[in-house]
C-alpha positions as CSV (number, residue, x, y, z in Angstrom):
1,M,-23.5,29.5,-38.0
2,A,-20.7,28.9,-40.1
3,S,-20.1,31.9,-41.6
4,T,-20.1,33.9,-37.9
5,L,-17.7,31.2,-36.9
6,G,-15.6,31.9,-39.8
7,V,-15.5,35.4,-38.4
8,L,-14.0,33.9,-35.4
9,E,-11.3,32.0,-36.7
10,A,-10.1,35.2,-38.7
11,L,-10.3,36.9,-35.4
12,L,-8.5,34.2,-33.7
13,R,-5.8,34.0,-36.8
14,N,-5.1,37.7,-36.4
15,P,-5.3,39.0,-32.6
16,G,-4.9,42.5,-33.9
17,A,-8.2,42.6,-36.1
18,I,-11.2,44.3,-34.6
19,A,-14.6,42.9,-35.5
20,T,-17.5,44.9,-36.4
21,K,-20.1,45.6,-33.2
22,L,-22.9,43.4,-35.2
23,E,-20.0,40.4,-36.0
24,V,-19.3,40.1,-32.3
25,K,-22.9,40.5,-31.1
26,Q,-23.5,37.6,-33.8
27,L,-20.5,35.7,-32.9
28,L,-21.6,35.9,-29.4
29,K,-24.6,34.4,-30.0
30,A,-23.2,31.7,-31.6
31,L,-21.4,30.6,-29.1
32,L,-24.3,30.7,-26.6
33,K,-25.1,27.7,-28.6
34,R,-21.6,26.0,-29.5
35,P,-19.1,27.4,-26.6
36,G,-16.8,24.5,-27.7
37,A,-15.8,26.5,-30.7
38,I,-13.1,28.4,-28.2
39,T,-10.6,25.9,-28.4
40,S,-8.2,27.4,-25.8
41,A,-7.7,29.7,-22.9
42,S,-5.8,32.0,-25.1
43,E,-8.6,32.2,-27.9
44,A,-10.8,33.1,-24.6
45,K,-9.1,35.9,-23.9
46,Q,-8.5,37.1,-27.0
47,L,-12.7,36.8,-27.6
48,H,-12.9,39.2,-24.1
49,A,-10.7,41.6,-26.0
50,Q,-12.8,41.6,-28.9
51,I,-15.8,42.3,-26.4
52,L,-13.9,45.0,-24.3
53,K,-13.6,47.2,-27.6
54,H,-17.3,47.2,-28.4
55,N,-19.5,46.9,-25.6
56,P,-17.3,45.7,-22.0
57,S,-20.7,46.9,-19.6
58,S,-23.2,44.5,-22.0
59,P,-24.3,41.6,-19.2
60,L,-25.0,39.4,-22.1
61,Y,-21.1,40.0,-23.4
62,T,-19.7,39.8,-20.0
63,S,-21.4,36.5,-19.0
64,T,-20.6,34.7,-22.8
65,A,-16.6,35.4,-21.7
66,I,-17.6,34.0,-18.2
67,C,-19.1,30.9,-19.8
68,V,-16.0,30.6,-21.8
69,Y,-13.5,30.9,-19.4
70,S,-15.4,28.7,-17.1
71,N,-14.6,25.9,-20.2
72,F,-10.9,26.5,-19.7
73,K,-11.3,26.6,-15.2
74,L,-9.9,30.2,-15.5
75,L,-11.7,30.7,-12.2
76,N,-9.6,34.1,-11.5
77,Q,-10.4,35.6,-15.1
78,S,-14.6,34.4,-14.7
79,L,-14.4,36.0,-10.9
80,L,-13.2,39.5,-12.2
81,L,-15.9,39.5,-14.7
82,F,-18.6,38.4,-12.2
83,K,-18.2,40.9,-9.8
84,T,-18.5,43.5,-12.4
85,L,-22.2,42.6,-13.0
86,Q,-24.5,44.2,-10.5
87,S,-27.5,42.1,-11.4
88,P,-25.9,39.0,-12.6
89,P,-28.0,36.8,-15.4
90,S,-28.7,33.5,-15.1
91,L,-25.4,32.5,-18.1
92,A,-23.3,34.0,-15.7
93,Y,-24.5,32.1,-12.6
94,K,-24.1,28.9,-14.3
95,S,-21.0,29.6,-15.4
96,I,-19.2,31.0,-11.8
97,I,-21.4,27.6,-10.0
98,K,-19.3,25.2,-13.0
99,C,-15.5,27.5,-12.1
100,Y,-16.2,26.8,-9.3
101,A,-16.7,22.9,-9.0
102,V,-14.2,22.5,-11.5
103,N,-11.3,23.9,-9.3
104,G,-12.4,22.1,-6.4
105,R,-13.9,25.1,-4.6
106,F,-16.8,23.1,-3.6
107,V,-18.0,25.4,-0.9
108,E,-18.6,28.5,-3.2
109,S,-20.3,26.8,-5.7
110,L,-23.2,25.9,-3.3
111,A,-22.9,29.4,-2.0
112,S,-23.4,30.6,-5.3
113,F,-25.9,28.6,-6.6
114,V,-27.5,29.9,-3.4
115,D,-27.5,33.3,-4.8
116,M,-29.0,32.1,-7.9
117,R,-31.9,31.0,-6.2
118,A,-32.4,34.1,-4.2
119,S,-31.9,36.3,-6.5
120,G,-35.0,35.0,-8.6
121,N,-33.0,33.3,-11.2
122,T,-33.8,29.9,-12.3
123,P,-31.2,27.1,-13.2
124,D,-31.8,24.6,-15.9
125,H,-30.5,21.1,-16.0
126,S,-26.9,22.0,-17.0
127,V,-26.6,23.3,-13.3
128,F,-27.1,20.2,-10.9
129,P,-24.0,18.6,-12.0
130,S,-22.1,20.8,-10.4
131,V,-24.2,21.3,-7.4
132,L,-24.6,17.6,-6.9
133,K,-20.7,17.4,-7.4
134,A,-20.4,19.8,-4.6
135,C,-23.2,18.0,-2.3
136,A,-20.7,14.8,-2.8
137,F,-17.2,16.0,-2.5
138,L,-18.6,17.3,0.4
139,L,-20.3,14.7,2.3
140,D,-23.8,16.6,2.5
141,L,-26.5,14.3,2.5
142,R,-29.0,16.8,3.8
143,L,-28.1,19.6,1.4
144,G,-27.9,17.2,-1.5
145,E,-31.6,15.7,-0.9
146,A,-32.1,19.5,-0.8
147,V,-31.3,19.9,-4.2
148,H,-33.0,17.1,-5.2
149,G,-36.2,18.1,-3.6
150,C,-35.4,21.5,-5.9
151,I,-35.1,19.6,-9.1
152,I,-38.3,17.7,-8.4
153,R,-40.1,21.1,-7.5
154,L,-38.5,22.6,-11.5
155,G,-39.9,19.4,-12.9
156,M,-36.1,18.8,-14.2
157,D,-35.9,15.1,-12.4
158,V,-36.8,13.2,-15.7
159,H,-33.5,14.8,-17.8
160,L,-31.1,12.6,-18.5
161,I,-28.4,14.3,-17.5
162,T,-29.6,15.3,-14.0
163,G,-30.5,11.6,-13.3
164,N,-27.2,10.6,-14.2
165,A,-25.7,13.4,-11.7
166,L,-28.0,12.2,-8.8
167,I,-27.1,9.0,-9.1
168,N,-23.6,9.6,-9.2
169,M,-24.2,11.8,-5.7
170,Y,-26.2,9.4,-3.8
171,A,-23.7,6.6,-5.1
172,K,-20.7,8.8,-3.6
173,L,-22.4,9.1,-0.8
174,Q,-23.6,5.5,-0.2
175,T,-26.9,6.1,0.3
176,D,-27.7,2.6,-2.0
177,S,-31.2,2.8,-1.5
178,S,-31.7,6.3,-3.1
179,V,-29.6,5.5,-5.8
180,K,-31.8,2.9,-7.0
181,K,-34.8,4.8,-6.5
182,V,-33.9,7.4,-8.9
183,F,-32.6,4.8,-11.6
184,E,-35.8,3.3,-11.6
185,T,-37.9,6.4,-12.1
186,M,-35.6,7.8,-15.1
187,T,-38.1,7.5,-18.4
188,T,-34.7,7.7,-20.4
189,R,-31.3,5.9,-19.3
190,D,-28.0,5.6,-21.4
191,I,-24.3,3.8,-20.7
192,I,-23.8,6.5,-18.1
193,S,-26.8,6.1,-16.4
194,W,-25.7,2.1,-16.1
195,N,-22.4,2.4,-15.6
196,T,-22.9,5.3,-12.7
197,V,-25.2,2.5,-10.7
198,I,-22.7,-0.3,-11.3
199,A,-19.7,1.5,-9.8
200,G,-21.3,2.8,-7.4
201,N,-22.3,-0.8,-6.3
202,A,-19.5,-2.0,-6.8
203,Q,-17.5,0.4,-4.9
204,N,-20.0,0.1,-1.9
205,G,-19.4,-3.4,-1.5
206,L,-22.5,-4.8,-3.1
207,H,-20.7,-6.7,-5.5
208,E,-23.6,-8.9,-6.3
209,D,-26.3,-6.3,-7.4
210,A,-23.1,-4.6,-9.6
211,L,-23.2,-7.9,-11.6
212,A,-26.9,-8.5,-11.9
213,M,-26.8,-4.3,-13.2
214,V,-24.5,-5.9,-15.8
215,R,-27.1,-8.4,-17.1
216,E,-29.6,-6.3,-16.9
217,M,-27.9,-3.4,-19.0
218,G,-27.7,-6.5,-21.7
219,G,-30.9,-7.5,-21.2
220,A,-32.0,-3.6,-22.2
221,G,-29.4,-3.7,-25.5
222,L,-26.4,-2.2,-24.4
223,K,-23.1,-3.8,-24.0
224,P,-20.7,-3.4,-21.4
225,D,-18.1,-0.3,-22.3
226,I,-14.3,0.4,-20.8
227,F,-16.1,2.1,-17.9
228,T,-18.1,-0.6,-17.0
229,L,-15.3,-3.2,-17.0
230,S,-13.2,-1.3,-15.2
231,A,-16.0,-1.4,-12.6
232,I,-16.4,-4.5,-12.5
233,L,-12.8,-6.3,-12.9
234,P,-12.4,-5.5,-9.2
235,I,-14.8,-7.5,-7.8
236,F,-13.3,-10.5,-9.5
237,A,-10.1,-9.3,-7.6
238,Q,-12.4,-9.3,-4.1
239,Y,-14.3,-12.6,-4.9
240,V,-10.2,-14.1,-6.0
241,D,-12.7,-15.6,-8.5
242,V,-9.5,-15.9,-11.9
243,D,-11.9,-17.8,-14.0
244,K,-14.6,-15.1,-14.0
245,G,-11.6,-12.4,-14.7
246,R,-10.7,-14.1,-17.7
247,E,-14.2,-14.5,-19.1
248,I,-13.6,-10.6,-18.8
249,H,-10.5,-10.2,-20.4
250,G,-11.6,-12.1,-23.3
251,Y,-14.7,-10.2,-23.8
252,V,-12.5,-7.0,-23.2
253,I,-9.7,-8.6,-26.3
254,R,-12.9,-9.6,-28.7
255,Y,-14.2,-6.0,-28.5
256,G,-10.9,-4.2,-28.5
257,F,-10.7,-2.8,-25.2
258,D,-7.8,-4.2,-24.2
259,K,-5.7,-0.6,-25.8
260,D,-8.0,0.9,-23.0
261,L,-5.1,2.2,-20.5
262,Y,-7.4,1.7,-17.4
263,V,-8.8,-0.9,-18.8
264,A,-5.2,-2.6,-18.9
265,S,-4.5,-1.2,-15.4
266,S,-8.0,-3.1,-13.7
267,L,-7.2,-6.1,-16.1
268,I,-3.2,-6.0,-14.2
269,N,-4.9,-5.2,-10.7
270,M,-7.3,-8.3,-11.0
271,Y,-4.4,-10.4,-11.7
272,S,-2.3,-9.3,-9.1
273,R,-5.0,-9.4,-6.4
274,C,-6.0,-13.0,-7.6
275,A,-2.4,-13.9,-7.1
276,R,-1.5,-14.2,-10.7
277,V,1.7,-11.9,-10.7
278,E,2.8,-13.7,-14.1
279,D,-0.5,-13.0,-16.5
280,S,-0.6,-9.2,-14.7
281,I,3.1,-8.8,-15.8
282,R,2.1,-10.6,-19.5
283,V,-1.2,-7.6,-19.7
284,F,1.6,-5.4,-18.2
285,K,4.0,-5.9,-21.5
286,I,1.6,-5.8,-24.1
287,T,0.2,-2.6,-22.7
288,R,1.3,-0.4,-25.6
289,Q,0.9,3.0,-23.7
290,R,1.6,3.2,-19.9
291,D,0.9,5.9,-17.4
292,T,1.8,6.0,-13.6
293,I,-1.4,3.8,-13.1
294,S,-0.5,0.9,-14.9
295,W,3.3,1.0,-13.8
296,N,2.2,1.5,-10.5
297,S,-0.5,-1.7,-10.7
298,V,2.4,-3.9,-11.4
299,I,5.0,-2.9,-8.9
300,A,2.7,-3.1,-6.3
301,G,0.9,-6.8,-7.5
302,C,4.7,-8.0,-7.4
303,V,5.4,-6.2,-4.1
304,Q,2.0,-7.8,-2.3
305,N,2.6,-11.0,-3.6
306,G,6.5,-11.8,-2.3
307,M,8.1,-10.7,-6.1
308,F,10.3,-8.2,-4.3
309,D,13.0,-8.4,-6.7
310,E,10.6,-8.4,-10.0
311,G,8.8,-5.2,-8.1
312,L,12.6,-3.5,-7.6
313,R,13.3,-4.3,-11.0
314,L,10.3,-2.8,-12.9
315,F,10.8,0.2,-10.7
316,R,14.3,0.7,-12.2
317,Q,12.6,0.4,-15.7
318,M,10.0,3.2,-14.5
319,L,12.2,5.6,-14.2
320,K,14.6,4.8,-16.7
321,D,11.1,5.1,-19.3
322,N,10.7,8.5,-17.9
323,V,7.9,8.0,-16.0
324,I,7.5,10.2,-12.9
325,P,6.6,8.1,-10.1
326,G,4.0,9.5,-7.9
327,S,3.5,8.9,-4.0
328,V,1.3,5.7,-4.4
329,S,4.5,4.5,-6.7
330,F,6.6,5.1,-3.5
331,S,4.2,3.9,-1.1
332,S,4.3,0.6,-2.9
333,I,8.1,-0.1,-3.7
334,M,9.1,1.1,0.2
335,P,7.7,-2.7,1.3
336,A,10.1,-3.9,-1.5
337,C,12.9,-2.0,0.3
338,A,11.9,-3.1,3.8
339,H,11.9,-6.7,3.0
340,L,15.1,-7.5,1.0
341,T,16.7,-4.8,3.9
342,T,18.1,-3.0,0.5
343,L,18.9,0.2,3.1
344,N,21.1,1.7,0.1
345,L,18.3,1.8,-2.5
346,G,16.1,3.0,0.6
347,K,18.3,5.8,1.3
348,Q,18.1,6.8,-2.5
349,L,14.6,6.4,-2.6
350,H,14.2,8.7,0.6
351,G,16.3,11.5,-1.4
352,Y,14.0,11.0,-4.7
353,I,10.8,11.5,-2.6
354,M,12.6,14.8,-0.3
355,R,13.3,16.5,-4.3
356,C,9.7,15.6,-5.3
357,G,8.3,17.0,-2.4
358,F,6.3,13.6,-1.0
359,D,8.0,13.8,2.1
360,D,5.4,15.6,3.3
361,N,2.9,12.9,2.8
362,V,2.1,10.6,5.6
363,F,0.9,7.2,4.0
364,I,4.9,8.0,2.4
365,S,6.7,8.7,5.7
366,S,5.2,6.1,7.2
367,S,6.1,4.0,4.8
368,L,10.2,5.6,5.4
369,V,9.9,4.3,8.8
370,D,9.0,1.1,8.0
371,M,11.7,0.6,6.0
372,Y,14.2,2.2,8.0
373,A,13.1,-0.2,10.8
374,K,13.4,-3.2,9.3
375,C,16.8,-2.4,7.6
376,G,18.3,-1.9,11.0
377,H,18.3,1.7,11.2
378,I,16.0,2.6,14.4
379,R,17.6,5.4,15.1
380,T,16.4,7.2,11.4
381,A,13.0,6.3,11.6
382,G,12.4,7.8,15.1
383,W,13.5,10.9,13.1
384,I,11.0,10.7,10.7
385,F,8.3,10.0,12.7
386,G,9.2,12.4,15.0
387,G,9.0,15.0,11.9
388,I,5.6,13.6,10.4
389,K,2.9,16.3,10.2
390,G,-0.9,14.7,11.3
391,R,0.3,11.3,12.4
392,D,-2.2,8.8,11.5
393,M,-2.8,4.9,13.1
394,V,-0.3,3.6,10.0
395,S,2.7,6.2,11.1
396,W,2.2,5.2,14.9
397,T,2.3,1.4,14.1
398,A,5.0,1.6,12.2
399,M,7.2,2.8,14.8
400,I,5.6,0.8,17.7
401,M,6.4,-2.6,15.7
402,G,9.9,-1.0,14.8
403,C,10.7,-0.5,18.2
404,A,9.4,-3.9,18.9
405,L,11.7,-5.6,16.6
406,H,14.7,-3.8,17.8
407,G,14.0,-4.8,21.8
408,Y,13.0,-1.7,22.6
409,A,9.8,-2.4,24.5
410,E,9.5,0.5,26.8
411,D,9.7,2.9,24.3
412,A,6.9,0.8,22.3
413,I,4.8,1.1,25.0
414,S,5.2,4.5,26.0
415,L,4.4,5.4,21.9
416,F,1.4,3.3,22.3
417,E,-0.1,5.1,25.2
418,Q,1.1,8.5,23.7
419,M,-0.8,7.2,20.7
420,K,-3.8,6.9,22.4
421,L,-3.4,10.0,24.3
422,E,-3.9,12.1,21.1
423,G,-7.4,10.5,20.0
424,I,-6.2,8.1,18.0
425,R,-8.0,4.0,18.8
426,P,-5.2,1.1,18.4
427,N,-6.6,-1.6,15.6
428,H,-5.8,-5.2,15.4
429,V,-2.0,-4.0,13.9
430,A,-1.3,-1.4,17.2
431,I,-2.6,-4.4,19.4
432,T,-0.3,-7.0,17.1
433,A,2.7,-4.4,17.7
434,I,2.7,-3.7,21.2
435,L,2.1,-7.8,22.1
436,T,5.5,-8.4,20.0
437,A,7.3,-5.3,22.4
438,C,6.3,-7.4,25.5
439,S,6.7,-10.6,24.0
440,H,10.7,-9.5,22.9
441,A,11.7,-8.3,26.1
442,G,9.6,-10.9,28.0
443,M,6.9,-8.4,29.9
444,I,4.8,-11.3,30.6
445,D,2.5,-8.9,32.6
446,E,2.0,-6.2,30.3
447,G,1.0,-8.7,27.2
448,R,-1.3,-10.4,29.5
449,R,-2.6,-7.0,30.2
450,Y,-2.8,-5.5,27.0
451,F,-4.4,-8.9,25.8
452,D,-7.3,-8.8,28.4
453,R,-8.1,-5.8,27.5
454,M,-8.2,-5.9,23.7
455,T,-12.0,-6.7,23.5
456,E,-13.2,-4.9,26.4
457,E,-11.1,-1.4,26.0
458,Y,-10.9,-1.4,22.5
459,G,-13.4,-3.7,20.9
460,I,-11.1,-5.7,19.3
461,R,-11.6,-10.0,19.4
462,P,-8.5,-11.8,19.4
463,G,-7.5,-12.5,15.8
464,L,-4.8,-15.6,14.9
465,E,-2.0,-12.9,14.9
466,H,-2.5,-11.6,18.8
467,Y,-2.8,-15.3,19.5
468,A,0.9,-16.1,17.7
469,A,2.1,-12.9,20.0
470,M,1.1,-14.4,23.0
471,A,2.2,-17.7,22.9
472,D,5.3,-15.9,21.7
473,L,5.5,-14.7,24.8
474,Y,4.7,-17.5,27.2
475,S,6.9,-19.7,25.0
476,R,10.1,-17.5,25.1
477,K,9.6,-17.2,28.9
478,G,9.9,-20.8,29.1
479,K,6.1,-20.7,30.1
480,L,5.8,-23.6,27.8
481,N,2.3,-24.9,29.4
482,D,0.6,-22.1,30.1
483,A,1.2,-21.6,26.0
484,Y,-0.1,-24.9,24.9
485,Q,-3.2,-24.1,27.1
486,L,-3.9,-20.7,25.2
487,I,-3.6,-22.0,21.8
488,S,-5.6,-25.1,22.7
489,T,-8.4,-22.5,23.5
490,M,-8.1,-21.6,19.9
491,T,-11.3,-22.4,17.8
492,T,-9.4,-23.4,14.6
493,P,-5.3,-23.4,15.7
494,T,-2.9,-23.5,12.3
495,G,0.2,-25.4,12.1
496,T,1.8,-21.5,12.1
497,I,1.1,-21.1,15.5
498,W,1.8,-24.5,17.0
499,S,4.9,-24.1,15.2
500,L,5.9,-21.0,17.7
501,L,5.2,-23.6,20.5
502,L,7.5,-26.1,19.0
503,S,10.4,-23.7,18.6
504,A,10.1,-22.9,22.2
505,C,10.4,-26.5,23.0
506,R,13.5,-27.5,21.3
507,V,15.2,-24.2,23.2
508,H,14.0,-25.1,26.5
509,K,14.4,-29.2,25.4
510,N,11.2,-30.3,26.4
511,V,11.0,-33.5,24.2
512,D,7.2,-35.0,25.4
513,L,5.5,-31.6,24.9
514,A,7.4,-31.5,22.0
515,E,5.9,-35.0,20.3
516,K,2.5,-33.5,21.3
517,V,2.8,-30.1,19.8
518,A,4.1,-31.8,16.1
519,S,1.3,-34.2,16.5
520,K,-0.8,-31.2,16.4
521,I,0.7,-29.6,13.5
522,F,0.5,-33.0,11.1
523,E,-3.0,-33.2,12.0
524,V,-3.5,-29.5,10.4
525,D,-0.4,-29.3,7.9
526,P,0.8,-32.8,7.0
527,E,3.6,-30.9,4.5
528,N,5.1,-28.6,7.3
529,I,8.8,-28.4,6.6
530,G,9.6,-26.4,9.6
531,A,7.9,-28.3,12.0
532,R,9.4,-31.5,10.7
533,V,13.2,-30.1,10.5
534,L,12.4,-28.9,14.1
535,L,10.9,-31.9,15.7
536,S,14.1,-33.9,13.8
537,N,16.6,-31.4,15.6
538,I,15.0,-31.9,18.9
539,Y,15.3,-35.6,18.9
540,A,19.1,-34.8,17.8
541,N,19.8,-32.4,20.9
542,D,18.4,-35.0,23.2
543,G,20.9,-37.8,21.4
544,R,17.8,-39.8,20.2
545,W,19.1,-40.2,16.6
546,K,17.5,-43.0,15.5
547,E,14.1,-40.8,16.4
548,A,16.0,-37.8,14.3
549,A,17.0,-39.7,11.3
550,K,13.4,-42.3,11.1
551,V,11.8,-37.6,11.1
552,R,14.5,-37.5,8.0
553,M,13.5,-40.3,6.1
554,T,9.8,-39.8,6.1
555,M,10.2,-36.0,4.7
556,R,12.5,-38.0,1.6
557,N,9.2,-40.2,1.2
558,M,7.7,-37.5,1.2
559,G,9.4,-35.4,-1.6
560,I,10.2,-32.2,1.1
561,R,13.3,-31.2,1.6
562,K,14.4,-28.4,4.3
563,N,15.2,-25.0,3.2
564,P,18.5,-23.9,3.5
565,A,19.9,-21.2,6.4
566,C,20.8,-18.3,4.5
567,S,22.4,-14.9,5.4
568,W,22.9,-12.2,3.3
569,I,24.7,-8.2,3.0
570,E,23.9,-5.6,0.9
571,V,27.5,-3.9,0.4
572,K,28.1,-1.3,-2.7
573,N,24.4,-1.7,-3.6
574,K,25.0,-5.4,-4.4
575,I,23.3,-8.2,-2.5
576,H,25.4,-11.0,-1.3
577,T,24.1,-14.1,-0.3
578,F,25.4,-17.2,2.1
579,I,24.8,-20.7,2.4
580,A,26.5,-22.9,5.4
581,D,29.7,-24.0,3.9
582,D,28.3,-22.8,0.5
583,K,31.8,-22.5,-1.6
584,S,29.8,-20.6,-4.8
585,H,31.0,-17.0,-3.9
586,P,33.7,-16.0,-5.8
587,L,36.0,-14.5,-2.6
588,H,35.3,-18.0,-0.9
589,D,39.3,-18.6,0.0
590,E,39.5,-14.8,1.1
591,I,36.7,-15.4,3.4
592,N,37.7,-18.6,4.6
593,I,41.3,-16.7,6.1
594,A,39.6,-13.6,7.4
595,L,37.5,-16.7,9.4
596,C,40.4,-18.0,10.5
597,E,42.3,-15.0,11.6
598,L,38.8,-14.2,13.6
599,Q,38.8,-17.6,15.3
600,E,42.1,-17.1,16.7
601,K,41.5,-13.9,17.9
602,M,38.0,-15.1,19.6
603,E,39.7,-18.2,21.5
604,L,42.6,-16.1,22.7
605,A,39.7,-13.7,23.8
606,G,38.1,-16.3,25.9
607,Y,35.5,-18.1,23.2
608,V,34.9,-21.8,23.6
609,A,32.8,-23.4,20.8
610,D,28.7,-24.5,22.0
611,T,28.8,-27.8,20.0
612,S,25.4,-28.8,21.5
613,E,24.1,-26.7,18.8
614,V,25.4,-28.7,16.1
615,L,22.5,-31.8,15.3
616,H,24.6,-34.2,13.5
617,D,26.3,-37.5,14.8
618,V,29.6,-36.4,14.6
619,D,32.8,-35.9,16.8
620,D,33.4,-32.7,18.6
621,E,36.2,-31.5,16.1
622,Q,33.9,-31.5,12.9
623,K,31.2,-30.2,15.2
624,K,33.5,-27.2,15.6
625,Y,34.2,-26.9,11.8
626,L,30.0,-26.4,11.2
627,L,29.7,-23.7,13.4
628,Y,32.5,-22.2,11.8
629,G,31.0,-21.9,8.3
630,H,27.5,-20.7,9.8
631,S,26.4,-18.0,6.9
632,E,25.7,-15.4,9.2
633,R,29.9,-15.8,10.0
634,R,31.0,-16.1,6.1
635,A,28.6,-12.7,5.5
636,I,30.1,-11.1,8.6
637,A,33.3,-12.2,7.3
638,F,32.9,-10.3,4.1
639,G,31.6,-7.0,5.0
640,I,34.4,-7.0,7.1
641,M,36.9,-7.4,4.1
642,S,34.4,-5.4,1.8
643,T,34.0,-2.0,4.2
644,P,36.0,0.8,5.6
645,A,37.2,0.2,9.2
646,G,34.2,1.7,11.3
647,T,31.4,0.9,9.1
648,T,28.3,-0.7,10.5
649,I,27.8,-4.1,9.2
650,R,24.2,-5.4,8.5
651,V,23.3,-9.1,7.8
652,I,19.6,-11.0,7.9
653,K,19.0,-14.2,8.2
654,N,16.2,-16.5,7.2
655,I,16.4,-18.2,10.2
656,R,16.8,-17.9,14.4
657,I,20.5,-17.2,15.3
658,C,22.1,-20.0,17.2
659,V,23.6,-19.5,20.4
660,D,26.8,-20.1,20.0
661,C,26.5,-17.9,16.9
662,H,25.4,-15.1,19.4
663,T,28.6,-15.5,21.4
664,A,30.8,-15.6,18.9
665,I,29.3,-12.2,16.7
666,K,29.4,-10.7,20.5
667,L,33.4,-11.1,20.5
668,I,33.9,-9.9,17.0
669,S,32.3,-6.7,17.3
670,K,35.0,-6.3,20.2
671,I,37.6,-7.4,18.4
672,V,37.3,-5.0,15.1
673,G,35.2,-2.5,16.5
674,R,32.0,-1.8,15.0
675,E,28.5,-2.3,15.2
676,I,27.0,-5.5,13.7
677,V,23.2,-5.3,13.3
678,V,21.9,-9.0,12.5
679,R,18.1,-9.2,12.0
680,D,16.9,-13.1,12.6
681,N,13.6,-14.3,11.9
682,S,12.7,-13.0,14.8
683,R,14.0,-9.7,15.6
684,F,17.0,-7.6,15.8
685,H,20.3,-7.6,17.6
686,H,22.7,-4.8,17.8
687,F,26.3,-6.0,19.0
688,R,28.8,-3.1,19.8
689,D,31.5,-3.7,22.3
690,G,30.8,-7.2,23.2
691,E,27.2,-7.1,24.0
692,C,23.9,-7.8,22.6
693,S,21.0,-5.0,22.4
694,C,18.7,-8.5,22.9
695,G,20.0,-9.1,26.7
696,E,20.3,-12.2,26.1
697,Y,16.7,-12.8,25.4
698,W,15.4,-13.8,22.0
């Protein structure tokens, strides 16, 4: 063998050299025993050239060349040679079956296996991994079972490689009983056998079985390796069992598996799902070699846990480190742009997505629809949605919810009905979106119809989000008692859903019901800051200053503070945040001057401040001053100062926009001749020419 390989090395060093017929014959025999001696596609082609010089019609020589080509996934070359054989021998069939499978041509791989059997050639254990892989990929259990029967008849079911391939196929086809049966009948098992069963159980939701198998594996004298750990770490993420995850992390470090990139990515994912983002970032930082998967894991972890700024920072760092983002990278980061409403960054990412050729990816396009809708560009969202081929539930729901948030309820309903006509059955998210659309437009009859039919027509039991949307619909319409009755029918209503009704009590000035609702909230969530602030404001609005002060005192005694109302605006790729009467902005004085000028023009246009919105026991002049300093007005003034005439101003506010600011912004839009888009905690308001898209309903 050594001398034969020496001949091979000499030939490969000097492609022009010609071996003797005997040398080539010996060489081919050696390669049949050790095909890995050929280490590259170019070497395979040189070997083929030597074959052609001596005996190009020899089935043995041709089959050997096919075998070598198949090792390098060279399907076209393998097929050209295979077609020259009138009666392909077993080696040629085995090689072409494998080559089809490794190139993802699973139907052809199975067809070649059928031809092999029909030709009278008997397959051996090296054929079945490719054939069983094809059955698994094509989700063809019936054919997989037929191949299994063939394996048993040939007496190859006891072979280790074949047994492992059978376990893998049944696991991917989620036939757990067959996985167990094959595993138990195997006379010889290796770490691959155990890992395949463990991974199959984990992926099919049989978490306890997977963990039990890990313990059994230890009893059989085998230690978990990197593949075992990568299979079981997601289980602890599902259980949100960070303590067990830490134990495994300790094992990983003790045995040096922390250097493995796949294990590191699994740890990052586990900590992120357990809401331990700091730990996931720590693991990421000490990972020496990072690939797209590890970057995606840490970025997705940040975004999913609300650390949007950190997610964006890591994404930028990923680009600086010359790591090429994939489709998962963009899908992970787009929600951060949507939440932070960083429109300019979102547009840059959109351009990058188009350059990378990912714009035809349904999931990424759906993320773009969501991002543009939440950044106030509902027309752009609609344009992207219209170009999506093969729209799925995610893309339909993103567009329906976008229309809902912008107050285009009729468009949302039309899309919902069109989605059903195209054969897509609504899920719970789509129902939430359509109920939200009805809520924002006051379409109470339509909302009731969708809510009442969701169980009967779509098989969906109402969840918290559906009750919340209906309670919001009743509350906005002033049907506070109906909202109260609806929430009372829930098994365990949360403080959040009661707070929707409490907010409506403030708008509709129903103090008695507000007190009743507040007591419900404090029963289930005594530290609910928003509810206590709302109750205090309701008392203040009714002139009951003592009760309002008492609520505030209770908050101080409990050590809880109100989160300040704030607004932010993106100008020249930078986010500027404003808080009422905050003097920290470097252009504070210029902003005040701009506000004064706007105030004068507004008053000339007939503006009269609605001081009922100021819930402080001060005189009317002081109340006017407090309104004048609201955060959204400061953000709008800064936007007008900092952008060219005619540019749309886009502002985000963390709480509901007040009635007085709503009136003021309508006037400002007419005075400055600009569209002003404000997104509060409920919906979008498009102010243009003195009017608002909400139609005074918000």
